[in-house]
Backbone as numpy.savetxt, mean C-alpha at the origin, in Angstrom:
# Nx Ny Nz CAx CAy CAz Cx Cy Cz
2.25 2.52 14.34 0.95 1.89 14.56 -0.08 2.54 13.65
-0.88 1.75 12.98 -1.92 2.26 12.11 -3.24 2.32 12.89
-3.75 3.52 13.07 -5.02 3.71 13.79 -6.00 4.56 13.02
-5.48 5.57 12.30 -6.32 6.50 11.56 -6.24 6.19 10.07
-7.40 6.00 9.43 -7.43 5.64 8.01 -8.34 6.58 7.23
-7.93 6.87 6.01 -8.80 7.53 5.04 -9.20 6.47 4.03
-10.50 6.29 3.82 -11.00 5.27 2.91 -11.70 5.91 1.72
-11.41 5.41 0.52 -12.02 5.94 -0.70 -12.37 4.76 -1.60
-13.62 4.72 -2.05 -14.07 3.66 -2.96 -14.84 4.26 -4.14
-14.69 3.66 -5.29 -15.52 4.02 -6.44 -16.67 3.03 -6.62
-16.47 1.80 -6.15 -17.53 0.80 -6.23 -18.20 0.72 -4.87
-19.51 0.98 -4.82 -20.21 1.06 -3.54 -20.12 -0.23 -2.74
-20.03 -1.36 -3.40 -19.98 -2.64 -2.69 -18.66 -2.84 -1.94
-17.68 -1.99 -2.21 -16.36 -2.17 -1.59 -16.21 -1.49 -0.23
-17.17 -0.63 0.14 -17.02 0.09 1.40 -16.88 -0.86 2.58
-17.75 -1.85 2.66 -17.74 -2.75 3.82 -16.41 -3.48 3.94
-15.86 -3.94 2.81 -14.61 -4.70 2.90 -13.42 -3.78 3.20
-13.47 -2.53 2.74 -12.41 -1.58 3.08 -12.43 -1.28 4.57
-13.62 -1.07 5.14 -13.71 -0.80 6.57 -13.25 -2.01 7.38
-13.65 -3.20 6.96 -13.25 -4.41 7.68 -11.73 -4.60 7.62
-11.13 -4.28 6.48 -9.69 -4.43 6.37 -8.97 -3.41 7.26
-9.51 -2.20 7.34 -8.94 -1.19 8.24 -8.92 -1.70 9.68
-10.00 -2.34 10.10 -10.05 -2.86 11.46 -9.00 -3.95 11.68
-8.72 -4.73 10.64 -7.72 -5.80 10.78 -6.30 -5.26 10.89
-6.08 -4.05 10.39 -4.75 -3.44 10.45 -4.50 -2.71 11.75
-5.56 -2.34 12.43 -5.46 -1.51 13.63 -5.21 -2.38 14.86
-4.72 -1.76 15.95 -4.55 -2.50 17.20 -5.90 -2.87 17.80
-5.88 -3.52 18.93 -7.12 -4.02 19.54 -8.12 -2.92 19.86
-7.63 -1.69 20.03 -8.52 -0.58 20.33 -9.40 -0.20 19.15
-9.05 -0.69 17.96 -9.86 -0.45 16.78 -9.39 0.70 15.93
-9.88 0.74 14.69 -9.49 1.77 13.73 -10.46 2.94 13.76
-9.95 4.11 13.44 -10.78 5.28 13.23 -10.70 5.60 11.74
-11.86 5.57 11.08 -11.90 5.65 9.62 -12.69 6.86 9.17
-12.11 7.61 8.23 -12.81 8.68 7.54 -13.11 8.22 6.13
-14.36 8.28 5.73 -14.76 7.90 4.38 -14.92 9.16 3.53
-14.22 9.20 2.43 -14.32 10.33 1.50 -15.29 9.95 0.40
-16.44 10.66 0.33 -17.49 10.32 -0.63 -17.62 11.42 -1.68
-18.21 11.05 -2.80 -18.36 12.00 -3.90 -19.48 13.00 -3.65
-20.54 12.57 -2.98 -21.64 13.47 -2.63 -22.24 12.97 -1.33
-22.84 13.87 -0.57 -23.30 13.51 0.76 -24.41 12.46 0.73
-25.11 12.33 -0.39 -26.14 11.29 -0.48 -25.52 9.90 -0.44
-24.19 9.83 -0.68 -23.50 8.55 -0.60 -23.23 8.14 0.84
-23.48 9.03 1.80 -23.17 8.72 3.19 -23.91 7.48 3.66
-25.14 7.29 3.18 -25.91 6.11 3.58 -25.23 4.82 3.12
-24.50 4.89 2.03 -23.84 3.71 1.48 -22.78 3.19 2.43
-22.12 4.09 3.14 -21.01 3.68 3.99 -21.45 3.39 5.43
-22.77 3.36 5.68 -23.28 3.04 7.01 -23.24 1.53 7.19
-22.18 1.04 7.82 -22.01 -0.40 7.99 -22.05 -0.80 9.47
-22.60 0.07 10.29 -22.77 -0.28 11.69 -21.58 0.01 12.58
-20.56 0.65 12.04 -19.40 1.03 12.85 -19.21 2.54 12.74
-18.62 3.18 13.75 -18.45 4.63 13.71 -17.53 5.04 12.56
-18.06 5.77 11.64 -17.31 6.24 10.47 -17.55 7.74 10.32
-16.48 8.48 10.14 -16.62 9.91 9.83 -16.70 10.05 8.32
-17.71 10.75 7.85 -17.92 10.91 6.41 -17.67 12.36 6.01
-16.83 12.56 5.00 -16.59 13.89 4.46 -16.81 13.86 2.96
-17.22 14.99 2.41 -17.50 15.04 0.99 -16.32 15.59 0.21
-16.11 15.02 -0.96 -15.06 15.47 -1.86 -15.52 16.75 -2.56
-14.83 17.87 -2.31 -15.20 19.15 -2.92 -14.38 19.47 -4.16
-13.28 18.80 -4.34 -12.39 19.09 -5.46 -12.12 17.79 -6.22
-11.12 17.82 -7.08 -10.72 16.59 -7.77 -10.36 15.53 -6.73
-10.64 14.28 -7.05 -10.48 13.21 -6.08 -9.08 13.14 -5.49
-8.06 13.16 -6.35 -6.69 13.05 -5.86 -6.34 14.22 -4.94
-6.82 15.42 -5.27 -6.54 16.59 -4.43 -7.23 16.46 -3.07
-8.47 15.98 -3.07 -9.19 15.78 -1.81 -8.52 14.72 -0.95
-8.06 13.65 -1.59 -7.36 12.60 -0.85 -6.09 13.17 -0.23
-5.34 13.96 -1.02 -4.12 14.55 -0.51 -4.36 15.42 0.70
-5.47 16.16 0.71 -5.78 17.05 1.84 -6.18 16.25 3.07
-7.13 15.33 2.91 -7.64 14.60 4.06 -6.66 13.54 4.57
-5.75 13.09 3.71 -4.77 12.09 4.13 -3.82 12.64 5.18
-3.73 13.98 5.29 -2.84 14.59 6.28 -3.18 14.14 7.70
-4.44 13.75 7.93 -4.87 13.31 9.26 -4.75 11.80 9.45
-4.40 11.09 8.40 -4.45 9.63 8.44 -3.06 9.01 8.57
-3.03 7.78 9.07 -1.80 6.99 9.06 -1.63 6.26 7.74
-2.73 5.97 7.07 -2.69 5.28 5.78 -3.98 5.55 5.03
-3.90 5.43 3.71 -5.05 5.60 2.84 -5.42 4.24 2.27
-6.70 3.89 2.33 -7.20 2.64 1.78 -8.09 2.95 0.58
-7.78 2.36 -0.56 -8.58 2.58 -1.75 -8.89 1.26 -2.43
-9.97 1.23 -3.20 -10.26 0.03 -3.97 -9.57 0.11 -5.32
-9.59 -0.98 -6.06 -8.85 -1.06 -7.32 -9.33 -0.04 -8.34
-10.62 0.31 -8.30 -11.15 1.27 -9.27 -10.59 2.66 -9.05
-10.40 3.05 -7.80 -9.76 4.34 -7.51 -8.32 4.31 -7.99
-7.64 3.18 -7.76 -6.25 3.05 -8.19 -6.13 3.20 -9.70
-7.06 2.63 -10.44 -7.01 2.73 -11.90 -7.21 4.15 -12.38
-7.97 4.95 -11.62 -8.32 6.29 -12.07 -7.17 7.29 -11.92
-6.46 7.27 -10.78 -5.48 8.33 -10.55 -4.45 7.90 -9.52
-3.84 6.74 -9.72 -2.97 6.17 -8.70 -1.75 7.04 -8.43
-1.09 7.53 -9.48 0.16 8.27 -9.28 -0.04 9.49 -8.39
-1.07 10.29 -8.67 -1.31 11.49 -7.87 -1.67 11.14 -6.43
-2.46 10.10 -6.26 -2.88 9.70 -4.92 -1.67 9.27 -4.09
-0.81 8.45 -4.68 0.33 7.92 -3.94 1.39 8.99 -3.73
1.67 9.78 -4.76 2.78 10.73 -4.69 2.41 12.01 -3.96
1.15 12.44 -4.04 0.76 13.70 -3.42 0.12 13.52 -2.05
-0.31 12.30 -1.74 -1.00 12.08 -0.47 -0.08 12.13 0.73
1.20 11.77 0.53 2.16 11.83 1.62 1.98 10.76 2.68
1.18 9.74 2.39 0.92 8.66 3.33 1.00 7.32 2.60
1.25 6.23 3.32 1.17 4.92 2.66 -0.23 4.74 2.08
-0.29 4.18 0.90 -1.56 3.94 0.23 -1.71 2.44 0.01
-2.76 1.86 0.52 -3.00 0.42 0.39 -4.14 0.20 -0.59
-3.82 -0.50 -1.67 -4.81 -0.78 -2.72 -5.37 -2.18 -2.48
-6.70 -2.26 -2.31 -7.33 -3.55 -2.15 -7.63 -4.14 -3.53
-7.42 -5.44 -3.71 -7.64 -6.05 -5.02 -9.13 -6.15 -5.34
-9.43 -6.45 -6.58 -10.81 -6.72 -6.96 -11.28 -7.98 -6.25
-12.57 -8.10 -6.08 -13.11 -9.28 -5.44 -14.19 -8.90 -4.46
-14.79 -9.91 -3.88 -15.90 -9.67 -2.96 -15.52 -10.01 -1.52
-14.41 -10.71 -1.33 -14.00 -11.10 0.00 -13.10 -10.03 0.63
-13.19 -9.86 1.94 -12.28 -8.98 2.66 -10.93 -9.69 2.82
-9.84 -9.07 2.38 -8.52 -9.72 2.57 -8.24 -9.96 4.04
-7.50 -11.02 4.34 -7.17 -11.29 5.74 -6.17 -10.27 6.27
-6.08 -10.17 7.57 -5.05 -9.33 8.19 -3.68 -9.81 7.72
-2.78 -8.89 7.38 -1.48 -9.31 6.83 -0.62 -10.03 7.87
-0.33 -11.29 7.58 0.53 -12.09 8.43 1.77 -12.57 7.68
1.70 -12.62 6.36 2.84 -13.00 5.52 3.07 -11.86 4.53
4.08 -11.04 4.81 4.27 -9.80 4.07 5.51 -9.89 3.19
5.36 -9.49 1.94 6.48 -9.42 0.99 6.84 -7.95 0.76
8.14 -7.69 0.68 8.63 -6.32 0.52 9.50 -6.24 -0.74
9.15 -5.36 -1.66 10.00 -5.11 -2.82 11.11 -4.14 -2.44
12.34 -4.43 -2.84 13.48 -3.63 -2.39 14.51 -3.46 -3.50
14.91 -2.21 -3.74 16.04 -1.96 -4.64 16.97 -0.87 -4.11
16.80 -0.50 -2.84 17.67 0.50 -2.24 17.32 1.93 -2.59
16.24 2.16 -3.36 15.87 3.53 -3.70 15.25 4.22 -2.49
15.21 5.55 -2.55 14.59 6.32 -1.48 13.14 5.89 -1.29
12.45 5.63 -2.40 11.04 5.25 -2.31 10.87 3.89 -1.64
11.75 2.94 -1.96 11.62 1.63 -1.32 12.00 1.72 0.16
12.91 2.62 0.50 13.24 2.84 1.91 12.04 3.40 2.66
11.37 4.38 2.06 10.19 4.96 2.72 9.08 3.93 2.87
8.88 3.11 1.83 7.84 2.10 1.89 8.13 1.10 3.01
9.38 0.68 3.11 9.76 -0.27 4.15 9.51 0.30 5.54
9.94 1.53 5.75 9.75 2.15 7.06 8.26 2.36 7.37
7.48 2.73 6.36 6.05 2.94 6.56 5.35 1.65 6.97
5.86 0.53 6.49 5.22 -0.76 6.76 5.65 -1.38 8.08
6.58 -0.77 8.81 7.10 -1.36 10.05 6.00 -1.77 11.04
4.97 -0.95 11.27 3.94 -1.39 12.22 3.29 -2.71 11.83
3.14 -2.94 10.54 2.54 -4.20 10.07 3.57 -5.32 10.07
4.80 -5.00 9.71 5.86 -6.01 9.67 6.15 -6.57 11.06
6.05 -5.74 12.08 6.31 -6.20 13.45 5.28 -7.23 13.90
4.09 -7.16 13.33 3.02 -8.09 13.72 2.95 -9.31 12.81
3.75 -9.32 11.76 3.69 -10.41 10.78 4.33 -11.68 11.31
3.87 -12.81 10.80 4.44 -14.11 11.15 5.58 -14.48 10.21
5.59 -13.92 9.02 6.63 -14.24 8.03 6.84 -13.01 7.15
8.10 -12.65 6.94 8.45 -11.51 6.09 9.50 -11.98 5.08
9.30 -11.63 3.82 10.28 -11.96 2.78 10.57 -10.69 1.98
11.84 -10.48 1.67 12.27 -9.33 0.90 12.61 -9.78 -0.52
11.94 -9.19 -1.51 12.28 -9.44 -2.91 13.36 -8.44 -3.29
14.60 -8.88 -3.31 15.76 -8.00 -3.41 16.26 -7.90 -4.84
16.19 -6.69 -5.40 16.69 -6.44 -6.75 18.04 -5.74 -6.73
18.71 -5.75 -5.57 19.99 -5.06 -5.46 19.78 -3.63 -5.01
20.81 -2.79 -5.22 20.75 -1.41 -4.73 20.94 -0.43 -5.87
20.12 0.60 -5.86 20.33 1.70 -6.80 21.56 2.51 -6.37
22.34 3.04 -7.32 23.48 3.88 -6.93 23.01 5.19 -6.29
23.76 5.66 -5.31 23.43 6.91 -4.64 24.59 7.88 -4.86
24.29 9.03 -5.46 25.34 9.98 -5.80 25.85 10.75 -4.58
24.96 11.03 -3.61 25.32 11.94 -2.53 25.73 11.23 -1.25
25.52 9.94 -1.17 25.86 9.24 0.06 26.06 7.76 -0.21
26.51 7.06 0.79 26.65 5.62 0.65 25.29 4.97 0.47
25.29 3.81 -0.15 24.04 3.06 -0.30 23.52 2.66 1.08
22.21 2.56 1.25 21.65 2.19 2.55 21.94 0.73 2.86
21.77 0.33 4.12 21.92 -1.09 4.44 20.84 -1.89 3.71
21.04 -3.18 3.62 20.03 -4.00 2.96 18.75 -3.98 3.79
17.66 -4.29 3.12 16.38 -4.30 3.82 16.38 -5.36 4.92
17.00 -6.51 4.65 17.05 -7.59 5.65 17.81 -7.12 6.89
18.93 -6.40 6.69 19.70 -5.88 7.81 18.90 -4.84 8.59
18.24 -3.94 7.86 17.43 -2.90 8.51 16.33 -3.54 9.36
15.65 -4.54 8.81 14.58 -5.19 9.56 15.13 -5.91 10.79
16.30 -6.55 10.64 16.91 -7.23 11.78 17.21 -6.25 12.90
17.65 -5.03 12.54 17.92 -4.00 13.54 16.66 -3.60 14.30
15.49 -3.87 13.69 14.21 -3.55 14.33 13.53 -4.79 14.87
14.29 -5.86 15.04 13.76 -7.06 15.65 12.89 -7.91 14.75
13.01 -7.73 13.44 12.18 -8.47 12.49 13.08 -9.38 11.66
12.83 -10.66 11.71 13.59 -11.63 10.92 12.93 -11.78 9.56
13.71 -11.56 8.49 13.16 -11.61 7.14 13.97 -12.55 6.27
13.28 -13.30 5.43 13.93 -14.11 4.41 14.24 -13.22 3.21
15.08 -13.70 2.32 15.46 -12.92 1.14 15.29 -13.76 -0.11
14.66 -13.16 -1.13 14.51 -13.81 -2.43 15.00 -12.86 -3.49
15.82 -13.33 -4.38 16.34 -12.49 -5.44 15.23 -12.17 -6.44
15.14 -10.90 -6.84 14.13 -10.48 -7.81 14.82 -9.84 -9.01
14.50 -10.32 -10.18 15.06 -9.74 -11.40 14.40 -8.40 -11.68
15.02 -7.61 -12.56 14.41 -6.38 -13.06 14.18 -6.54 -14.54
13.51 -5.54 -15.14 13.29 -5.59 -16.58 11.84 -5.82 -16.93
11.61 -6.17 -18.19 10.26 -6.35 -18.70 9.53 -7.45 -17.93
8.23 -7.24 -17.73 7.43 -8.22 -17.03 7.62 -8.24 -15.53
8.21 -7.15 -14.98 8.50 -7.12 -13.56 7.24 -7.23 -12.73
6.17 -6.56 -13.16 4.92 -6.61 -12.41 4.41 -8.03 -12.27
4.47 -8.79 -13.37 4.05 -10.19 -13.33 4.94 -11.00 -12.40
6.25 -10.72 -12.46 7.19 -11.47 -11.63 6.95 -11.19 -10.14
6.66 -9.94 -9.79 6.37 -9.62 -8.40 5.12 -10.37 -7.93
4.11 -10.41 -8.78 2.88 -11.13 -8.43 3.17 -12.62 -8.26
4.01 -13.18 -9.14 4.37 -14.60 -9.04 5.13 -14.89 -7.75
6.09 -14.01 -7.41 6.86 -14.21 -6.19 5.97 -14.12 -4.95
5.04 -13.17 -4.97 4.12 -13.03 -3.84 3.29 -14.30 -3.67
2.85 -14.87 -4.78 2.07 -16.11 -4.71 2.93 -17.27 -4.22
4.17 -17.34 -4.71 5.07 -18.43 -4.30 5.32 -18.42 -2.79
5.35 -17.24 -2.21 5.61 -17.11 -0.78 4.33 -16.97 0.04
3.19 -17.18 -0.61 1.89 -17.10 0.07 1.71 -15.79 0.81
2.20 -14.70 0.22 2.10 -13.38 0.84 0.65 -12.91 0.83
0.27 -12.19 1.88 -1.06 -11.58 1.90 -0.99 -10.06 1.88
0.23 -9.50 1.72 0.43 -8.06 1.50 1.76 -7.88 0.80
1.79 -7.00 -0.21 3.02 -6.66 -0.93 3.32 -5.19 -0.69
4.56 -4.88 -0.30 4.98 -3.51 -0.01 5.94 -3.05 -1.10
5.63 -1.91 -1.74 6.47 -1.40 -2.83 6.65 0.11 -2.72
7.83 0.58 -3.12 8.05 2.01 -3.31 7.54 2.43 -4.68
7.23 3.71 -4.83 6.69 4.18 -6.11 7.24 5.56 -6.44
7.86 5.69 -7.61 8.34 6.98 -8.11 7.21 7.75 -8.79
7.43 9.05 -8.95 6.61 9.80 -9.90 6.93 9.31 -11.30
6.00 9.51 -12.20 6.11 8.91 -13.53 7.38 9.31 -14.25
7.75 10.59 -14.15 8.92 11.05 -14.91 10.22 10.50 -14.36
10.18 9.88 -13.15 11.41 9.35 -12.55 11.37 7.83 -12.46
10.39 7.22 -13.06 10.25 5.77 -12.92 11.48 5.03 -13.41
11.93 4.08 -12.61 12.98 3.16 -13.02 12.31 1.85 -13.38
13.08 0.84 -13.73 12.49 -0.44 -14.07 11.68 -1.00 -12.89
12.28 -0.90 -11.68 11.63 -1.50 -10.51 10.37 -0.75 -10.12
10.48 0.57 -10.05 9.38 1.38 -9.51 8.48 1.93 -10.60
8.58 1.40 -11.79 7.87 2.00 -12.92 6.36 1.88 -12.78
5.66 2.89 -13.32 4.22 2.84 -13.33 3.73 1.60 -14.04
4.40 1.22 -15.12 3.98 0.04 -15.87 4.06 -1.21 -15.00
5.16 -1.34 -14.25 5.32 -2.53 -13.39 4.27 -2.57 -12.29
4.03 -1.42 -11.65 3.06 -1.38 -10.57 1.65 -1.62 -11.09
1.29 -0.97 -12.20 -0.03 -1.16 -12.77 -0.22 -2.60 -13.22
0.82 -3.20 -13.77 0.75 -4.59 -14.19 0.51 -5.49 -12.98
1.25 -5.25 -11.90 1.07 -6.05 -10.70 -0.34 -5.90 -10.13
-0.85 -4.67 -10.09 -2.17 -4.44 -9.53 -3.27 -5.11 -10.35
-3.06 -5.23 -11.65 -4.08 -5.86 -12.50 -4.23 -7.34 -12.22
-3.14 -8.00 -11.83 -3.19 -9.45 -11.73 -3.07 -9.98 -10.30
-2.60 -9.16 -9.38 -2.37 -9.65 -8.03 -3.68 -9.69 -7.26
-3.81 -10.66 -6.38 -5.06 -10.83 -5.64 -4.91 -10.56 -4.15
-3.89 -9.77 -3.79 -3.68 -9.37 -2.41 -3.52 -7.85 -2.36
-3.71 -7.22 -1.19 -3.49 -5.79 -1.10 -2.02 -5.42 -1.36
-1.83 -4.21 -1.89 -0.49 -3.69 -2.17 -0.33 -2.36 -1.46
0.71 -2.25 -0.63 1.01 -1.00 0.07 2.06 -0.26 -0.76
1.73 0.96 -1.18 2.60 1.80 -1.98 2.98 3.04 -1.20
4.25 3.44 -1.34 4.69 4.69 -0.71 5.67 5.39 -1.63
5.44 6.69 -1.85 6.34 7.49 -2.67 7.51 7.95 -1.81
């Protein structure tokens, strides 16, 4: 269940939509949100009429996010934060990171969720992290690129099988790998009318075709729905 959120924005106009999206992800009791600001004078910017805890960033942004994310169930950031230091935020934060797309509208609560899957440890973690949202979804589709080989153990069950074991019925769509993967993921998400895309993410030096920084950055540039990333 997602209840505690860390929110970070670089564009002041995005605070209200990030807070509203946090509320849509939380149960009926509501979300508890901590806003990480660059200086305390920014605290007035995040006053949107709901209880928000405001803390100031004392160190580099990614380092501060990594520290404060320890108390959160998920980190919410706007696209500008993602462009600045996405790898460190996702890989060092230790929590699911949800990137909100550019725009002025608050994304709807996720009801049609797409999951990228290739059997990697990162895609497994992303899938498990998204379970609270997947259980509430009306439609789930898995973009299946097959399974990565595992040297130390058998390959994991398919994502569709894993979800079925947790009471979630998911459709399956084959996803190619290779050049232009980010564009293809965005196209598939649009074809299935997804309102959230779930992806695993490697550190840069370990990027594969599926989890590559290039593919993720490409998808984030063109996709118009939130993307949940987990290292």
